[in-house]
C-alpha positions as CSV (number, residue, x, y, z in Angstrom):
1,M,-114.2,91.5,94.8
2,K,-113.2,93.3,91.6
3,T,-110.9,95.6,93.6
4,K,-109.1,92.6,95.2
5,I,-108.6,91.0,91.8
6,A,-107.2,94.3,90.4
7,I,-104.8,94.6,93.3
8,L,-103.7,91.0,92.9
9,V,-103.1,91.5,89.2
10,L,-101.1,94.6,90.0
11,I,-99.0,92.8,92.5
12,I,-98.3,90.0,90.0
13,F,-97.4,92.5,87.3
14,S,-95.1,94.3,89.7
15,I,-93.3,91.1,90.7
16,V,-92.8,90.0,87.0
17,S,-91.6,93.5,86.1
18,C,-89.1,93.6,89.0
19,K,-87.9,90.1,88.1
20,K,-87.3,91.1,84.5
21,H,-85.5,94.3,85.6
22,H,-83.3,92.3,88.0
23,E,-82.5,89.8,85.3
24,K,-81.5,92.6,82.9
25,K,-79.3,94.1,85.6
26,M,-77.6,90.8,86.1
27,I,-77.0,90.3,82.4
28,D,-75.6,93.8,82.0
29,A,-73.4,93.3,85.0
30,E,-72.1,89.9,83.8
31,I,-71.2,91.5,80.4
32,N,-69.8,94.7,81.6
33,K,-67.5,93.2,84.2
34,N,-65.5,91.5,81.4
35,S,-64.3,94.4,79.2
36,N,-61.3,92.2,78.0
37,P,-62.4,90.4,74.8
38,I,-60.8,87.1,75.7
39,E,-62.3,87.2,79.2
40,Q,-65.7,87.9,77.6
41,L,-65.3,84.8,75.4
42,N,-64.0,82.6,78.3
43,S,-66.8,83.8,80.7
44,G,-69.4,83.1,78.0
45,N,-68.1,79.6,77.4
46,Q,-68.1,78.9,81.1
47,R,-71.7,80.0,81.4
48,F,-72.5,77.7,78.4
49,I,-70.9,74.6,79.8
50,S,-72.4,75.3,83.3
51,E,-75.8,75.6,81.7
52,K,-76.1,79.2,82.9
53,S,-76.2,81.0,79.5
54,I,-77.7,84.5,79.7
55,H,-78.2,84.8,76.0
56,P,-77.2,88.5,75.8
57,H,-78.2,90.8,72.9
58,Q,-80.6,88.2,71.5
59,N,-83.7,90.4,71.2
60,K,-85.5,93.0,69.1
61,K,-83.8,95.8,71.0
62,S,-80.4,94.5,69.9
63,V,-81.6,94.2,66.3
64,L,-82.5,97.9,66.4
65,A,-79.3,98.9,68.2
66,N,-77.2,97.4,65.4
67,Q,-79.4,98.3,62.4
68,N,-77.1,101.2,61.3
69,G,-73.8,99.6,62.1
70,Q,-71.9,97.0,64.1
71,N,-69.0,96.9,66.5
72,P,-68.1,93.3,67.2
73,F,-65.5,92.8,69.9
74,A,-64.0,89.7,68.3
75,V,-63.5,88.0,64.9
76,I,-64.0,84.2,65.1
77,I,-62.6,82.1,62.1
78,T,-63.9,78.6,62.6
79,C,-65.3,75.5,61.0
80,S,-68.7,75.1,59.3
81,D,-69.4,72.1,61.5
82,S,-72.9,72.3,62.8
83,R,-71.8,71.5,66.3
84,V,-69.6,74.6,66.4
85,S,-71.7,77.7,66.7
86,P,-69.6,80.6,68.2
87,E,-72.6,82.7,69.4
88,I,-73.9,79.7,71.3
89,V,-70.7,78.2,72.8
90,F,-69.4,81.7,73.8
91,D,-72.9,82.8,74.9
92,Q,-73.0,86.0,72.8
93,G,-75.6,87.7,70.7
94,I,-76.3,90.1,67.8
95,G,-73.5,92.4,67.1
96,D,-71.0,90.7,69.4
97,L,-69.0,88.5,67.1
98,F,-67.8,88.7,63.4
99,V,-67.9,85.1,62.4
100,I,-66.1,83.6,59.4
101,R,-66.8,79.9,58.7
102,N,-65.7,77.2,56.3
103,A,-64.8,73.5,56.4
104,G,-61.5,73.2,58.3
105,N,-61.3,76.9,59.4
106,L,-59.0,77.6,56.4
107,I,-57.8,81.0,55.4
108,S,-58.4,81.9,51.7
109,D,-57.9,85.4,50.3
110,I,-61.7,86.0,50.8
111,D,-61.5,84.9,54.5
112,M,-58.4,87.2,55.0
113,G,-60.3,90.1,53.3
114,S,-63.1,89.5,55.7
115,I,-60.8,89.6,58.7
116,E,-59.1,92.8,57.3
117,Y,-62.6,94.4,57.0
118,A,-63.5,93.7,60.6
119,V,-60.1,95.1,61.8
120,E,-60.0,98.2,59.6
121,H,-63.7,99.2,59.3
122,L,-65.3,97.7,62.5
123,D,-62.3,98.4,64.8
124,T,-62.3,94.8,66.1
125,K,-59.3,94.1,68.3
126,L,-59.2,90.3,68.7
127,V,-59.1,87.5,66.1
128,V,-59.6,83.9,67.3
129,V,-58.8,80.8,65.2
130,L,-61.2,78.3,66.6
131,G,-60.5,74.7,65.6
132,H,-62.4,71.7,67.1
133,T,-62.2,68.0,67.9
134,E,-63.8,65.5,65.5
135,C,-63.2,67.8,62.5
136,G,-64.4,66.2,59.3
137,A,-61.9,68.2,57.2
138,I,-59.0,67.0,59.2
139,K,-60.3,63.4,59.2
140,A,-60.5,63.6,55.4
141,Y,-56.9,64.7,55.3
142,I,-55.8,61.9,57.6
143,N,-57.7,59.3,55.7
144,D,-56.3,60.4,52.3
145,K,-54.0,57.8,51.0
146,D,-51.0,58.9,49.0
147,G,-52.7,61.9,47.6
148,A,-55.8,60.1,46.3
149,Y,-57.6,63.5,46.4
150,K,-55.8,64.4,43.2
151,K,-57.6,61.7,41.3
152,H,-61.1,63.0,41.9
153,F,-60.9,66.7,41.2
154,N,-64.0,67.7,43.3
155,H,-64.2,70.6,45.6
156,I,-64.0,68.5,48.8
157,D,-60.6,67.3,47.5
158,N,-59.5,70.9,47.3
159,I,-60.0,71.2,51.1
160,V,-57.9,68.1,51.6
161,E,-55.2,69.3,49.3
162,T,-55.1,72.7,51.0
163,I,-54.6,71.1,54.4
164,S,-52.0,68.6,53.1
165,Q,-49.9,71.6,51.8
166,E,-49.8,73.4,55.1
167,K,-46.3,73.6,56.4
168,E,-47.3,72.9,59.9
169,E,-49.1,69.7,58.8
170,I,-46.1,68.5,56.8
171,E,-43.8,69.1,59.8
172,A,-46.2,67.3,62.2
173,D,-46.5,64.3,59.8
174,K,-42.7,64.0,59.8
175,K,-42.6,63.7,63.6
176,T,-45.6,61.5,63.9
177,P,-47.5,59.9,61.0
178,K,-50.8,61.6,60.6
179,A,-52.7,58.3,60.8
180,T,-51.8,58.1,64.5
181,N,-51.7,61.9,65.2
182,Y,-55.3,63.1,64.9
183,L,-55.1,65.8,67.6
184,G,-51.7,66.8,66.3
185,A,-53.1,67.4,62.9
186,I,-55.9,69.5,64.3
187,D,-53.3,71.6,66.3
188,A,-51.1,72.0,63.2
189,N,-54.1,73.2,61.2
190,I,-55.0,75.8,63.8
191,K,-51.4,77.0,63.9
192,H,-51.2,77.3,60.2
193,S,-54.2,79.6,60.0
194,L,-53.0,81.5,63.0
195,K,-49.6,82.2,61.4
196,L,-51.2,83.4,58.2
197,I,-53.2,85.9,60.1
198,Q,-50.4,87.0,62.3
199,D,-48.2,87.6,59.2
200,N,-50.8,89.9,57.6
201,P,-49.4,93.5,57.3
202,I,-52.8,95.0,58.4
203,I,-53.0,92.8,61.4
204,K,-49.4,93.8,62.4
205,E,-50.1,97.5,61.7
206,H,-53.2,97.5,64.0
207,K,-51.4,95.4,66.6
208,I,-54.3,92.9,66.7
209,K,-54.2,90.0,69.1
210,V,-54.6,86.7,67.3
211,V,-55.4,83.7,69.6
212,P,-55.7,80.0,68.9
213,M,-58.5,78.1,70.5
214,L,-59.9,74.5,70.5
215,Y,-63.5,73.6,71.0
216,D,-64.2,70.1,72.3
217,V,-67.5,68.8,70.8
218,H,-67.6,66.1,73.5
219,T,-67.8,68.6,76.4
220,G,-68.7,72.0,75.0
221,K,-65.5,73.5,76.5
222,V,-63.2,75.9,74.7
223,I,-59.5,76.1,75.6
224,Q,-56.8,78.5,74.6
225,L,-53.8,76.8,73.0
């Protein structure tokens, strides 16, 4: 009887081990077949919205593999919005993405320095400006009446003021009033950050690809603009 139980346990253990090994091979194959950074992001997002996320590099082994350095394949500059988590929506893990976040995915000197660091010291070849629908920073800008932010002098108003001074927002507002052009304001904001990065001498020197993307909080889908 004991022998039969031992054999049964061994069989179960073998099945579980084989399954885990097969799952690991599938994850490795899914990751390795997409060597292009943009394809890696697009494939990851497709897995996410299809509810087939493989959660790569989210284990102790990945922690140990990155403990002495990192080599992220993409920089993601995006909003602090809790609904926009790059590692989740792109189905990536530890060491994959160099993420920079603030309200409205703006580009300050500190943010630009962070991007330069990833490019020069981590050899990252792709920078993504990821805006999103239902952005609170953009809504604050749209709802601002005649520069009311100037009357309050708090730090949130600094965000609104920064957005209001973006050349792309000013031009978009001239074509269509911002009050009725919410998606246009989001697009203009993304383009502004995009151009600031593209015009950076270090980005030009290293011939880094800079890509604008939009995340839809209603569907979970990311599209390249």
